[in-house]
Each structure stands twice: as C-alpha cells, then as structure tokens.
PDB file of N, CA, C and O in Angstrom:
ATOM      1  N   MET A   1     -26.454 -13.263  -2.026  1.00  0.00           N
ATOM      2  CA  MET A   1     -26.739 -11.859  -2.212  1.00  0.00           C
ATOM      3  C   MET A   1     -26.737 -11.119  -0.872  1.00  0.00           C
ATOM      4  O   MET A   1     -26.300  -9.972  -0.788  1.00  0.00           O
ATOM      5  N   LYS A   2     -27.225 -11.782   0.162  1.00  0.00           N
ATOM      6  CA  LYS A   2     -27.263 -11.172   1.486  1.00  0.00           C
ATOM      7  C   LYS A   2     -25.848 -10.893   1.996  1.00  0.00           C
ATOM      8  O   LYS A   2     -25.605  -9.895   2.675  1.00  0.00           O
ATOM      9  N   LYS A   3     -24.923 -11.788   1.659  1.00  0.00           N
ATOM     10  CA  LYS A   3     -23.525 -11.623   2.074  1.00  0.00           C
ATOM     11  C   LYS A   3     -22.928 -10.354   1.468  1.00  0.00           C
ATOM     12  O   LYS A   3     -22.162  -9.654   2.131  1.00  0.00           O
ATOM     13  N   GLN A   4     -23.266 -10.056   0.234  1.00  0.00           N
ATOM     14  CA  GLN A   4     -22.758  -8.858  -0.425  1.00  0.00           C
ATOM     15  C   GLN A   4     -23.256  -7.596   0.265  1.00  0.00           C
ATOM     16  O   GLN A   4     -22.515  -6.619   0.379  1.00  0.00           O
ATOM     17  N   TYR A   5     -24.496  -7.605   0.722  1.00  0.00           N
ATOM     18  CA  TYR A   5     -25.022  -6.447   1.430  1.00  0.00           C
ATOM     19  C   TYR A   5     -24.279  -6.217   2.742  1.00  0.00           C
ATOM     20  O   TYR A   5     -23.974  -5.077   3.093  1.00  0.00           O
ATOM     21  N   TRP A   6     -23.988  -7.291   3.463  1.00  0.00           N
ATOM     22  CA  TRP A   6     -23.248  -7.149   4.710  1.00  0.00           C
ATOM     23  C   TRP A   6     -21.828  -6.638   4.468  1.00  0.00           C
ATOM     24  O   TRP A   6     -21.321  -5.811   5.226  1.00  0.00           O
ATOM     25  N   ILE A   7     -21.201  -7.126   3.425  1.00  0.00           N
ATOM     26  CA  ILE A   7     -19.854  -6.647   3.087  1.00  0.00           C
ATOM     27  C   ILE A   7     -19.897  -5.166   2.752  1.00  0.00           C
ATOM     28  O   ILE A   7     -19.022  -4.415   3.182  1.00  0.00           O
ATOM     29  N   LEU A   8     -20.891  -4.732   1.995  1.00  0.00           N
ATOM     30  CA  LEU A   8     -21.033  -3.320   1.638  1.00  0.00           C
ATOM     31  C   LEU A   8     -21.254  -2.464   2.878  1.00  0.00           C
ATOM     32  O   LEU A   8     -20.666  -1.390   2.997  1.00  0.00           O
ATOM     33  N   ILE A   9     -22.082  -2.918   3.788  1.00  0.00           N
ATOM     34  CA  ILE A   9     -22.346  -2.164   5.019  1.00  0.00           C
ATOM     35  C   ILE A   9     -21.079  -2.048   5.861  1.00  0.00           C
ATOM     36  O   ILE A   9     -20.782  -0.981   6.400  1.00  0.00           O
ATOM     37  N   ILE A  10     -20.342  -3.134   5.970  1.00  0.00           N
ATOM     38  CA  ILE A  10     -19.100  -3.119   6.749  1.00  0.00           C
ATOM     39  C   ILE A  10     -18.081  -2.175   6.120  1.00  0.00           C
ATOM     40  O   ILE A  10     -17.438  -1.402   6.830  1.00  0.00           O
ATOM     41  N   LEU A  11     -17.927  -2.226   4.806  1.00  0.00           N
ATOM     42  CA  LEU A  11     -16.972  -1.340   4.130  1.00  0.00           C
ATOM     43  C   LEU A  11     -17.360   0.120   4.279  1.00  0.00           C
ATOM     44  O   LEU A  11     -16.491   0.973   4.462  1.00  0.00           O
ATOM     45  N   MET A  12     -18.642   0.421   4.206  1.00  0.00           N
ATOM     46  CA  MET A  12     -19.094   1.797   4.385  1.00  0.00           C
ATOM     47  C   MET A  12     -18.834   2.276   5.813  1.00  0.00           C
ATOM     48  O   MET A  12     -18.500   3.439   6.039  1.00  0.00           O
ATOM     49  N   GLY A  13     -18.993   1.363   6.771  1.00  0.00           N
ATOM     50  CA  GLY A  13     -18.702   1.710   8.158  1.00  0.00           C
ATOM     51  C   GLY A  13     -17.223   1.946   8.388  1.00  0.00           C
ATOM     52  O   GLY A  13     -16.850   2.858   9.126  1.00  0.00           O
ATOM     53  N   LEU A  14     -16.378   1.140   7.770  1.00  0.00           N
ATOM     54  CA  LEU A  14     -14.935   1.313   7.915  1.00  0.00           C
ATOM     55  C   LEU A  14     -14.447   2.583   7.236  1.00  0.00           C
ATOM     56  O   LEU A  14     -13.471   3.184   7.684  1.00  0.00           O
ATOM     57  N   ALA A  15     -15.103   2.998   6.171  1.00  0.00           N
ATOM     58  CA  ALA A  15     -14.702   4.222   5.469  1.00  0.00           C
ATOM     59  C   ALA A  15     -14.843   5.432   6.374  1.00  0.00           C
ATOM     60  O   ALA A  15     -14.074   6.386   6.258  1.00  0.00           O
ATOM     61  N   LYS A  16     -15.808   5.403   7.266  1.00  0.00           N
ATOM     62  CA  LYS A  16     -16.002   6.519   8.186  1.00  0.00           C
ATOM     63  C   LYS A  16     -14.793   6.692   9.092  1.00  0.00           C
ATOM     64  O   LYS A  16     -14.404   7.819   9.399  1.00  0.00           O
ATOM     65  N   PHE A  17     -14.195   5.582   9.524  1.00  0.00           N
ATOM     66  CA  PHE A  17     -13.044   5.663  10.411  1.00  0.00           C
ATOM     67  C   PHE A  17     -11.774   6.079   9.669  1.00  0.00           C
ATOM     68  O   PHE A  17     -10.825   6.547  10.298  1.00  0.00           O
ATOM     69  N   GLY A  18     -11.738   5.921   8.380  1.00  0.00           N
ATOM     70  CA  GLY A  18     -10.558   6.259   7.601  1.00  0.00           C
ATOM     71  C   GLY A  18     -10.439   7.735   7.287  1.00  0.00           C
ATOM     72  O   GLY A  18      -9.363   8.205   6.916  1.00  0.00           O
ATOM     73  N   LEU A  19     -11.529   8.474   7.430  1.00  0.00           N
ATOM     74  CA  LEU A  19     -11.513   9.899   7.117  1.00  0.00           C
ATOM     75  C   LEU A  19     -11.292  10.711   8.388  1.00  0.00           C
ATOM     76  O   LEU A  19     -11.510  10.226   9.499  1.00  0.00           O
ATOM     77  N   ALA A  20     -10.862  11.936   8.208  1.00  0.00           N
ATOM     78  CA  ALA A  20     -10.536  12.788   9.350  1.00  0.00           C
ATOM     79  C   ALA A  20     -11.798  13.289  10.047  1.00  0.00           C
ATOM     80  O   ALA A  20     -12.844  13.475   9.426  1.00  0.00           O
ATOM     81  N   CYS A  21     -11.669  13.499  11.336  1.00  0.00           N
ATOM     82  CA  CYS A  21     -12.763  14.072  12.110  1.00  0.00           C
ATOM     83  C   CYS A  21     -12.758  15.592  11.914  1.00  0.00           C
ATOM     84  O   CYS A  21     -11.779  16.136  11.403  1.00  0.00           O
ATOM     85  N   PRO A  22     -13.825  16.284  12.307  1.00  0.00           N
ATOM     86  CA  PRO A  22     -13.896  17.736  12.090  1.00  0.00           C
ATOM     87  C   PRO A  22     -12.772  18.518  12.759  1.00  0.00           C
ATOM     88  O   PRO A  22     -12.312  19.522  12.213  1.00  0.00           O
ATOM     89  N   VAL A  23     -12.322  18.078  13.929  1.00  0.00           N
ATOM     90  CA  VAL A  23     -11.236  18.781  14.615  1.00  0.00           C
ATOM     91  C   VAL A  23      -9.942  18.677  13.808  1.00  0.00           C
ATOM     92  O   VAL A  23      -9.212  19.657  13.655  1.00  0.00           O
ATOM     93  N   CYS A  24      -9.672  17.485  13.298  1.00  0.00           N
ATOM     94  CA  CYS A  24      -8.442  17.278  12.520  1.00  0.00           C
ATOM     95  C   CYS A  24      -8.510  17.999  11.173  1.00  0.00           C
ATOM     96  O   CYS A  24      -7.487  18.454  10.661  1.00  0.00           O
ATOM     97  N   GLU A  25      -9.697  18.102  10.605  1.00  0.00           N
ATOM     98  CA  GLU A  25      -9.826  18.793   9.319  1.00  0.00           C
ATOM     99  C   GLU A  25      -9.374  20.242   9.419  1.00  0.00           C
ATOM    100  O   GLU A  25      -8.769  20.764   8.483  1.00  0.00           O
ATOM    101  N   ARG A  26      -9.658  20.900  10.539  1.00  0.00           N
ATOM    102  CA  ARG A  26      -9.265  22.305  10.697  1.00  0.00           C
ATOM    103  C   ARG A  26      -7.759  22.456  10.832  1.00  0.00           C
ATOM    104  O   ARG A  26      -7.224  23.527  10.544  1.00  0.00           O
ATOM    105  N   GLN A  27      -7.056  21.401  11.269  1.00  0.00           N
ATOM    106  CA  GLN A  27      -5.605  21.479  11.453  1.00  0.00           C
ATOM    107  C   GLN A  27      -4.829  21.146  10.188  1.00  0.00           C
ATOM    108  O   GLN A  27      -3.624  21.386  10.121  1.00  0.00           O
ATOM    109  N   GLN A  28      -5.494  20.607   9.200  1.00  0.00           N
ATOM    110  CA  GLN A  28      -4.825  20.157   7.980  1.00  0.00           C
ATOM    111  C   GLN A  28      -4.727  21.280   6.948  1.00  0.00           C
ATOM    112  O   GLN A  28      -5.596  22.151   6.908  1.00  0.00           O
ATOM    113  N   PRO A  29      -3.686  21.277   6.115  1.00  0.00           N
ATOM    114  CA  PRO A  29      -3.641  22.194   4.975  1.00  0.00           C
ATOM    115  C   PRO A  29      -4.657  21.748   3.919  1.00  0.00           C
ATOM    116  O   PRO A  29      -5.188  20.640   3.998  1.00  0.00           O
ATOM    117  N   LYS A  30      -4.924  22.596   2.946  1.00  0.00           N
ATOM    118  CA  LYS A  30      -5.956  22.315   1.944  1.00  0.00           C
ATOM    119  C   LYS A  30      -5.685  21.033   1.163  1.00  0.00           C
ATOM    120  O   LYS A  30      -6.626  20.357   0.748  1.00  0.00           O
ATOM    121  N   VAL A  31      -4.432  20.693   0.958  1.00  0.00           N
ATOM    122  CA  VAL A  31      -4.077  19.511   0.165  1.00  0.00           C
ATOM    123  C   VAL A  31      -4.547  18.230   0.831  1.00  0.00           C
ATOM    124  O   VAL A  31      -5.061  17.338   0.156  1.00  0.00           O
ATOM    125  N   THR A  32      -4.382  18.122   2.140  1.00  0.00           N
ATOM    126  CA  THR A  32      -4.727  16.888   2.841  1.00  0.00           C
ATOM    127  C   THR A  32      -5.973  17.025   3.713  1.00  0.00           C
ATOM    128  O   THR A  32      -6.252  16.145   4.528  1.00  0.00           O
ATOM    129  N   MET A  33      -6.713  18.096   3.556  1.00  0.00           N
ATOM    130  CA  MET A  33      -7.888  18.331   4.394  1.00  0.00           C
ATOM    131  C   MET A  33      -8.922  17.226   4.206  1.00  0.00           C
ATOM    132  O   MET A  33      -9.324  16.923   3.082  1.00  0.00           O
ATOM    133  N   GLY A  34      -9.343  16.633   5.304  1.00  0.00           N
ATOM    134  CA  GLY A  34     -10.359  15.604   5.272  1.00  0.00           C
ATOM    135  C   GLY A  34      -9.835  14.202   5.001  1.00  0.00           C
ATOM    136  O   GLY A  34     -10.615  13.250   5.012  1.00  0.00           O
ATOM    137  N   LEU A  35      -8.550  14.047   4.761  1.00  0.00           N
ATOM    138  CA  LEU A  35      -8.000  12.734   4.433  1.00  0.00           C
ATOM    139  C   LEU A  35      -7.325  12.041   5.602  1.00  0.00           C
ATOM    140  O   LEU A  35      -7.393  10.818   5.719  1.00  0.00           O
ATOM    141  N   THR A  36      -6.675  12.805   6.470  1.00  0.00           N
ATOM    142  CA  THR A  36      -5.887  12.202   7.537  1.00  0.00           C
ATOM    143  C   THR A  36      -6.207  12.840   8.881  1.00  0.00           C
ATOM    144  O   THR A  36      -6.761  13.937   8.951  1.00  0.00           O
ATOM    145  N   HIS A  37      -5.847  12.132   9.946  1.00  0.00           N
ATOM    146  CA  HIS A  37      -6.013  12.638  11.304  1.00  0.00           C
ATOM    147  C   HIS A  37      -4.740  13.343  11.737  1.00  0.00           C
ATOM    148  O   HIS A  37      -3.671  13.108  11.174  1.00  0.00           O
ATOM    149  N   GLY A  38      -4.854  14.198  12.727  1.00  0.00           N
ATOM    150  CA  GLY A  38      -3.697  14.854  13.314  1.00  0.00           C
ATOM    151  C   GLY A  38      -3.337  16.132  12.579  1.00  0.00           C
ATOM    152  O   GLY A  38      -3.977  16.524  11.604  1.00  0.00           O
ATOM    153  N   ALA A  39      -2.304  16.755  13.075  1.00  0.00           N
ATOM    154  CA  ALA A  39      -1.823  17.992  12.452  1.00  0.00           C
ATOM    155  C   ALA A  39      -1.125  17.675  11.143  1.00  0.00           C
ATOM    156  O   ALA A  39      -0.521  16.613  10.993  1.00  0.00           O
ATOM    157  N   GLY A  40      -1.209  18.576  10.221  1.00  0.00           N
ATOM    158  CA  GLY A  40      -0.572  18.387   8.927  1.00  0.00           C
ATOM    159  C   GLY A  40       0.901  18.710   8.985  1.00  0.00           C
ATOM    160  O   GLY A  40       1.442  19.002  10.052  1.00  0.00           O
ATOM    161  N   PRO A  41       1.547  18.659   7.843  1.00  0.00           N
ATOM    162  CA  PRO A  41       2.972  18.993   7.785  1.00  0.00           C
ATOM    163  C   PRO A  41       3.222  20.400   8.320  1.00  0.00           C
ATOM    164  O   PRO A  41       2.501  21.342   7.991  1.00  0.00           O
ATOM    165  N   GLY A  42       4.258  20.524   9.151  1.00  0.00           N
ATOM    166  CA  GLY A  42       4.537  21.796   9.801  1.00  0.00           C
ATOM    167  C   GLY A  42       5.419  22.730   8.999  1.00  0.00           C
ATOM    168  O   GLY A  42       5.367  23.943   9.206  1.00  0.00           O
ATOM    169  N   SER A  43       6.220  22.213   8.100  1.00  0.00           N
ATOM    170  CA  SER A  43       7.116  23.069   7.323  1.00  0.00           C
ATOM    171  C   SER A  43       7.300  22.486   5.924  1.00  0.00           C
ATOM    172  O   SER A  43       6.772  21.423   5.598  1.00  0.00           O
ATOM    173  N   ASN A  44       8.063  23.212   5.110  1.00  0.00           N
ATOM    174  CA  ASN A  44       8.338  22.730   3.751  1.00  0.00           C
ATOM    175  C   ASN A  44       9.193  21.466   3.760  1.00  0.00           C
ATOM    176  O   ASN A  44       9.105  20.651   2.841  1.00  0.00           O
ATOM    177  N   TRP A  45      10.018  21.300   4.790  1.00  0.00           N
ATOM    178  CA  TRP A  45      10.834  20.081   4.890  1.00  0.00           C
ATOM    179  C   TRP A  45       9.949  18.845   5.012  1.00  0.00           C
ATOM    180  O   TRP A  45      10.282  17.783   4.485  1.00  0.00           O
ATOM    181  N   ASP A  46       8.826  18.985   5.705  1.00  0.00           N
ATOM    182  CA  ASP A  46       7.906  17.851   5.832  1.00  0.00           C
ATOM    183  C   ASP A  46       7.370  17.439   4.468  1.00  0.00           C
ATOM    184  O   ASP A  46       7.237  16.246   4.195  1.00  0.00           O
ATOM    185  N   TRP A  47       7.064  18.396   3.617  1.00  0.00           N
ATOM    186  CA  TRP A  47       6.567  18.079   2.269  1.00  0.00           C
ATOM    187  C   TRP A  47       7.637  17.394   1.435  1.00  0.00           C
ATOM    188  O   TRP A  47       7.337  16.489   0.656  1.00  0.00           O
ATOM    189  N   ILE A  48       8.889  17.824   1.597  1.00  0.00           N
ATOM    190  CA  ILE A  48       9.995  17.191   0.873  1.00  0.00           C
ATOM    191  C   ILE A  48      10.150  15.743   1.323  1.00  0.00           C
ATOM    192  O   ILE A  48      10.345  14.850   0.500  1.00  0.00           O
ATOM    193  N   ILE A  49      10.062  15.513   2.636  1.00  0.00           N
ATOM    194  CA  ILE A  49      10.178  14.155   3.169  1.00  0.00           C
ATOM    195  C   ILE A  49       9.024  13.296   2.660  1.00  0.00           C
ATOM    196  O   ILE A  49       9.237  12.156   2.249  1.00  0.00           O
ATOM    197  N   ILE A  50       7.807  13.831   2.682  1.00  0.00           N
ATOM    198  CA  ILE A  50       6.644  13.093   2.196  1.00  0.00           C
ATOM    199  C   ILE A  50       6.814  12.739   0.718  1.00  0.00           C
ATOM    200  O   ILE A  50       6.534  11.609   0.319  1.00  0.00           O
ATOM    201  N   GLY A  51       7.265  13.685  -0.088  1.00  0.00           N
ATOM    202  CA  GLY A  51       7.484  13.421  -1.512  1.00  0.00           C
ATOM    203  C   GLY A  51       8.550  12.360  -1.735  1.00  0.00           C
ATOM    204  O   GLY A  51       8.378  11.461  -2.558  1.00  0.00           O
ATOM    205  N   PHE A  52       9.653  12.467  -1.001  1.00  0.00           N
ATOM    206  CA  PHE A  52      10.748  11.499  -1.132  1.00  0.00           C
ATOM    207  C   PHE A  52      10.284  10.098  -0.746  1.00  0.00           C
ATOM    208  O   PHE A  52      10.589   9.128  -1.441  1.00  0.00           O
ATOM    209  N   MET A  53       9.552   9.990   0.350  1.00  0.00           N
ATOM    210  CA  MET A  53       9.065   8.678   0.785  1.00  0.00           C
ATOM    211  C   MET A  53       8.018   8.124  -0.187  1.00  0.00           C
ATOM    212  O   MET A  53       7.931   6.911  -0.376  1.00  0.00           O
ATOM    213  N   SER A  54       7.238   8.993  -0.793  1.00  0.00           N
ATOM    214  CA  SER A  54       6.262   8.546  -1.788  1.00  0.00           C
ATOM    215  C   SER A  54       6.964   7.973  -3.014  1.00  0.00           C
ATOM    216  O   SER A  54       6.540   6.954  -3.558  1.00  0.00           O
ATOM    217  N   ILE A  55       8.031   8.626  -3.445  1.00  0.00           N
ATOM    218  CA  ILE A  55       8.804   8.135  -4.588  1.00  0.00           C
ATOM    219  C   ILE A  55       9.417   6.767  -4.270  1.00  0.00           C
ATOM    220  O   ILE A  55       9.362   5.854  -5.093  1.00  0.00           O
ATOM    221  N   ILE A  56       9.996   6.630  -3.086  1.00  0.00           N
ATOM    222  CA  ILE A  56      10.584   5.349  -2.691  1.00  0.00           C
ATOM    223  C   ILE A  56       9.517   4.258  -2.650  1.00  0.00           C
ATOM    224  O   ILE A  56       9.755   3.137  -3.099  1.00  0.00           O
ATOM    225  N   THR A  57       8.347   4.584  -2.112  1.00  0.00           N
ATOM    226  CA  THR A  57       7.264   3.602  -2.026  1.00  0.00           C
ATOM    227  C   THR A  57       6.800   3.173  -3.407  1.00  0.00           C
ATOM    228  O   THR A  57       6.595   1.983  -3.647  1.00  0.00           O
ATOM    229  N   LEU A  58       6.632   4.122  -4.318  1.00  0.00           N
ATOM    230  CA  LEU A  58       6.188   3.792  -5.670  1.00  0.00           C
ATOM    231  C   LEU A  58       7.230   2.972  -6.426  1.00  0.00           C
ATOM    232  O   LEU A  58       6.881   2.044  -7.157  1.00  0.00           O
ATOM    233  N   LEU A  59       8.510   3.311  -6.252  1.00  0.00           N
ATOM    234  CA  LEU A  59       9.568   2.521  -6.892  1.00  0.00           C
ATOM    235  C   LEU A  59       9.597   1.090  -6.338  1.00  0.00           C
ATOM    236  O   LEU A  59       9.756   0.130  -7.092  1.00  0.00           O
ATOM    237  N   THR A  60       9.444   0.960  -5.031  1.00  0.00           N
ATOM    238  CA  THR A  60       9.405  -0.358  -4.417  1.00  0.00           C
ATOM    239  C   THR A  60       8.235  -1.174  -4.940  1.00  0.00           C
ATOM    240  O   THR A  60       8.387  -2.357  -5.244  1.00  0.00           O
ATOM    241  N   LEU A  61       7.082  -0.557  -5.046  1.00  0.00           N
ATOM    242  CA  LEU A  61       5.909  -1.241  -5.578  1.00  0.00           C
ATOM    243  C   LEU A  61       6.141  -1.666  -7.026  1.00  0.00           C
ATOM    244  O   LEU A  61       5.820  -2.794  -7.402  1.00  0.00           O
ATOM    245  N   PHE A  62       6.694  -0.770  -7.835  1.00  0.00           N
ATOM    246  CA  PHE A  62       6.948  -1.071  -9.241  1.00  0.00           C
ATOM    247  C   PHE A  62       7.873  -2.272  -9.390  1.00  0.00           C
ATOM    248  O   PHE A  62       7.562  -3.213 -10.120  1.00  0.00           O
ATOM    249  N   TYR A  63       9.019  -2.241  -8.695  1.00  0.00           N
ATOM    250  CA  TYR A  63       9.979  -3.334  -8.839  1.00  0.00           C
ATOM    251  C   TYR A  63       9.476  -4.637  -8.205  1.00  0.00           C
ATOM    252  O   TYR A  63       9.808  -5.721  -8.684  1.00  0.00           O
ATOM    253  N   SER A  64       8.686  -4.544  -7.142  1.00  0.00           N
ATOM    254  CA  SER A  64       8.116  -5.753  -6.548  1.00  0.00           C
ATOM    255  C   SER A  64       7.193  -6.448  -7.535  1.00  0.00           C
ATOM    256  O   SER A  64       7.272  -7.662  -7.718  1.00  0.00           O
ATOM    257  N   VAL A  65       6.328  -5.685  -8.165  1.00  0.00           N
ATOM    258  CA  VAL A  65       5.404  -6.271  -9.138  1.00  0.00           C
ATOM    259  C   VAL A  65       6.167  -6.770 -10.361  1.00  0.00           C
ATOM    260  O   VAL A  65       5.873  -7.843 -10.888  1.00  0.00           O
ATOM    261  N   LYS A  66       7.140  -5.991 -10.807  1.00  0.00           N
ATOM    262  CA  LYS A  66       7.919  -6.375 -11.991  1.00  0.00           C
ATOM    263  C   LYS A  66       8.629  -7.711 -11.782  1.00  0.00           C
ATOM    264  O   LYS A  66       8.552  -8.592 -12.638  1.00  0.00           O
ATOM    265  N   TYR A  67       9.316  -7.867 -10.656  1.00  0.00           N
ATOM    266  CA  TYR A  67      10.068  -9.103 -10.424  1.00  0.00           C
ATOM    267  C   TYR A  67       9.181 -10.243  -9.950  1.00  0.00           C
ATOM    268  O   TYR A  67       9.583 -11.405 -10.019  1.00  0.00           O
ATOM    269  N   LEU A  68       8.004  -9.937  -9.478  1.00  0.00           N
ATOM    270  CA  LEU A  68       7.063 -10.995  -9.145  1.00  0.00           C
ATOM    271  C   LEU A  68       6.473 -11.601 -10.410  1.00  0.00           C
ATOM    272  O   LEU A  68       6.292 -12.815 -10.501  1.00  0.00           O
ATOM    273  N   ILE A  69       6.177 -10.757 -11.377  1.00  0.00           N
ATOM    274  CA  ILE A  69       5.585 -11.227 -12.625  1.00  0.00           C
ATOM    275  C   ILE A  69       6.621 -11.914 -13.511  1.00  0.00           C
ATOM    276  O   ILE A  69       6.362 -12.986 -14.059  1.00  0.00           O
ATOM    277  N   LYS A  70       7.786 -11.302 -13.649  1.00  0.00           N
ATOM    278  CA  LYS A  70       8.816 -11.843 -14.537  1.00  0.00           C
ATOM    279  C   LYS A  70      10.177 -11.768 -13.834  1.00  0.00           C
ATOM    280  O   LYS A  70      10.904 -10.788 -13.998  1.00  0.00           O
ATOM    281  N   PRO A  71      10.523 -12.795 -13.056  1.00  0.00           N
ATOM    282  CA  PRO A  71      11.755 -12.729 -12.282  1.00  0.00           C
ATOM    283  C   PRO A  71      13.030 -12.715 -13.117  1.00  0.00           C
ATOM    284  O   PRO A  71      14.000 -12.067 -12.725  1.00  0.00           O
ATOM    285  N   GLY A  72      13.061 -13.395 -14.233  1.00  0.00           N
ATOM    286  CA  GLY A  72      14.214 -13.318 -15.121  1.00  0.00           C
ATOM    287  C   GLY A  72      15.328 -14.312 -14.838  1.00  0.00           C
ATOM    288  O   GLY A  72      16.294 -14.351 -15.601  1.00  0.00           O
ATOM    289  N   GLU A  73      15.250 -15.103 -13.805  1.00  0.00           N
ATOM    290  CA  GLU A  73      16.275 -16.102 -13.526  1.00  0.00           C
ATOM    291  C   GLU A  73      15.908 -17.408 -14.202  1.00  0.00           C
ATOM    292  O   GLU A  73      14.864 -17.993 -13.913  1.00  0.00           O
ATOM    293  N   LYS A  74      16.766 -17.864 -15.104  1.00  0.00           N
ATOM    294  CA  LYS A  74      16.478 -19.089 -15.845  1.00  0.00           C
ATOM    295  C   LYS A  74      17.577 -20.148 -15.693  1.00  0.00           C
ATOM    296  O   LYS A  74      17.464 -21.239 -16.253  1.00  0.00           O
ATOM    297  N   ARG A  75      18.633 -19.834 -14.943  1.00  0.00           N
ATOM    298  CA  ARG A  75      19.717 -20.797 -14.753  1.00  0.00           C
ATOM    299  C   ARG A  75      19.234 -21.992 -13.935  1.00  0.00           C
ATOM    300  O   ARG A  75      18.406 -21.849 -13.036  1.00  0.00           O
ATOM    301  N   GLU A  76      19.758 -23.158 -14.255  1.00  0.00           N
ATOM    302  CA  GLU A  76      19.366 -24.381 -13.557  1.00  0.00           C
ATOM    303  C   GLU A  76      19.907 -24.442 -12.130  1.00  0.00           C
ATOM    304  O   GLU A  76      19.340 -25.146 -11.294  1.00  0.00           O
ATOM    305  N   ASP A  77      21.003 -23.715 -11.829  1.00  0.00           N
ATOM    306  CA  ASP A  77      21.558 -23.775 -10.484  1.00  0.00           C
ATOM    307  C   ASP A  77      21.010 -22.676  -9.569  1.00  0.00           C
ATOM    308  O   ASP A  77      21.487 -22.529  -8.444  1.00  0.00           O
ATOM    309  N   HIS A  78      20.032 -21.911 -10.019  1.00  0.00           N
ATOM    310  CA  HIS A  78      19.435 -20.872  -9.191  1.00  0.00           C
ATOM    311  C   HIS A  78      18.577 -21.513  -8.097  1.00  0.00           C
ATOM    312  O   HIS A  78      17.971 -22.561  -8.319  1.00  0.00           O
ATOM    313  N   ILE A  79      18.526 -20.897  -6.937  1.00  0.00           N
ATOM    314  CA  ILE A  79      17.816 -21.491  -5.802  1.00  0.00           C
ATOM    315  C   ILE A  79      16.329 -21.684  -6.096  1.00  0.00           C
ATOM    316  O   ILE A  79      15.692 -22.582  -5.544  1.00  0.00           O
ATOM    317  N   LYS A  80      15.790 -20.851  -6.951  1.00  0.00           N
ATOM    318  CA  LYS A  80      14.380 -20.981  -7.322  1.00  0.00           C
ATOM    319  C   LYS A  80      14.106 -22.354  -7.927  1.00  0.00           C
ATOM    320  O   LYS A  80      13.059 -22.948  -7.673  1.00  0.00           O
ATOM    321  N   GLN A  81      15.033 -22.851  -8.715  1.00  0.00           N
ATOM    322  CA  GLN A  81      14.842 -24.141  -9.369  1.00  0.00           C
ATOM    323  C   GLN A  81      14.826 -25.278  -8.350  1.00  0.00           C
ATOM    324  O   GLN A  81      14.066 -26.235  -8.500  1.00  0.00           O
ATOM    325  N   SER A  82      15.653 -25.179  -7.324  1.00  0.00           N
ATOM    326  CA  SER A  82      15.653 -26.239  -6.305  1.00  0.00           C
ATOM    327  C   SER A  82      14.346 -26.235  -5.522  1.00  0.00           C
ATOM    328  O   SER A  82      13.852 -27.297  -5.142  1.00  0.00           O
ATOM    329  N   ILE A  83      13.785 -25.071  -5.279  1.00  0.00           N
ATOM    330  CA  ILE A  83      12.497 -24.988  -4.579  1.00  0.00           C
ATOM    331  C   ILE A  83      11.391 -25.548  -5.461  1.00  0.00           C
ATOM    332  O   ILE A  83      10.528 -26.283  -4.981  1.00  0.00           O
ATOM    333  N   LEU A  84      11.406 -25.208  -6.744  1.00  0.00           N
ATOM    334  CA  LEU A  84      10.382 -25.714  -7.649  1.00  0.00           C
ATOM    335  C   LEU A  84      10.472 -27.231  -7.797  1.00  0.00           C
ATOM    336  O   LEU A  84       9.447 -27.906  -7.893  1.00  0.00           O
ATOM    337  N   ARG A  85      11.681 -27.765  -7.816  1.00  0.00           N
ATOM    338  CA  ARG A  85      11.838 -29.216  -7.920  1.00  0.00           C
ATOM    339  C   ARG A  85      11.323 -29.918  -6.682  1.00  0.00           C
ATOM    340  O   ARG A  85      10.753 -31.003  -6.796  1.00  0.00           O
ATOM    341  N   GLU A  86      11.501 -29.342  -5.502  1.00  0.00           N
ATOM    342  CA  GLU A  86      10.993 -29.941  -4.269  1.00  0.00           C
ATOM    343  C   GLU A  86       9.489 -30.009  -4.286  1.00  0.00           C
ATOM    344  O   GLU A  86       8.912 -30.991  -3.818  1.00  0.00           O
ATOM    345  N   GLU A  87       8.833 -28.981  -4.818  1.00  0.00           N
ATOM    346  CA  GLU A  87       7.369 -28.992  -4.899  1.00  0.00           C
ATOM    347  C   GLU A  87       6.890 -30.091  -5.848  1.00  0.00           C
ATOM    348  O   GLU A  87       5.837 -30.686  -5.619  1.00  0.00           O
ATOM    349  N   GLU A  88       7.646 -30.363  -6.900  1.00  0.00           N
ATOM    350  CA  GLU A  88       7.270 -31.429  -7.824  1.00  0.00           C
ATOM    351  C   GLU A  88       7.329 -32.782  -7.119  1.00  0.00           C
ATOM    352  O   GLU A  88       6.480 -33.643  -7.349  1.00  0.00           O
ATOM    353  N   TYR A  89       8.336 -32.968  -6.258  1.00  0.00           N
ATOM    354  CA  TYR A  89       8.479 -34.246  -5.561  1.00  0.00           C
ATOM    355  C   TYR A  89       7.386 -34.453  -4.534  1.00  0.00           C
ATOM    356  O   TYR A  89       6.971 -35.587  -4.294  1.00  0.00           O
ATOM    357  N   GLU A  90       6.908 -33.371  -3.918  1.00  0.00           N
ATOM    358  CA  GLU A  90       5.877 -33.485  -2.902  1.00  0.00           C
ATOM    359  C   GLU A  90       4.542 -33.883  -3.496  1.00  0.00           C
ATOM    360  O   GLU A  90       3.754 -34.557  -2.831  1.00  0.00           O
ATOM    361  N   ASN A  91       4.266 -33.492  -4.712  1.00  0.00           N
ATOM    362  CA  ASN A  91       2.984 -33.809  -5.354  1.00  0.00           C
ATOM    363  C   ASN A  91       3.033 -35.192  -5.834  1.00  0.00           C
ATOM    364  O   ASN A  91       2.060 -35.680  -6.410  1.00  0.00           O
TER     365      ASN A  91
END
C-alpha cells in the first residue's frame, strides 16, 4: 500500500512539469492554453500542419494495433512461421 502512495505522489509531481507555466499560458491561443510550453501556432498553416500530423498519427496507431492483434498472415512459408518454429525449438 505504501508503494501505491509513492507512485501517486511521483505522478502528481510529474503532472506539474507537463503543464504550461504562466508565461507560456499567455502566449498560447485559447485552444491550447495551459497545455503546452512555448508560443502557439503562428498562422493558419500551422493549424493545418498540426491537423494533418494528428491524422497521420491516429492512422498509424490504428493500423499498428490492428495488425498487432490480427496480422492475417497464415501461409506456412511466411517469415513469421519460421520465427515461431525457432521459439518452439528453444523451449
């Protein structure tokens, strides 16, 4: 139980460093105020870039999880099968 308290204290301390300081909050637009450090997006092009990169990141996450859970390769000559067979021999 004592370990859980220390973990909670450490996480609460780290959360403070993840949020923006008062100086940075004044430089941010309302959308990102208090979330990040530094100056916010300077123009509309920055928002387009942020949106585009967010879409790419979400698609990458989706397909990574999808193919990790269900890869879909069932052929016996696929490299995955040779790796799985080697693990069987090692045990």
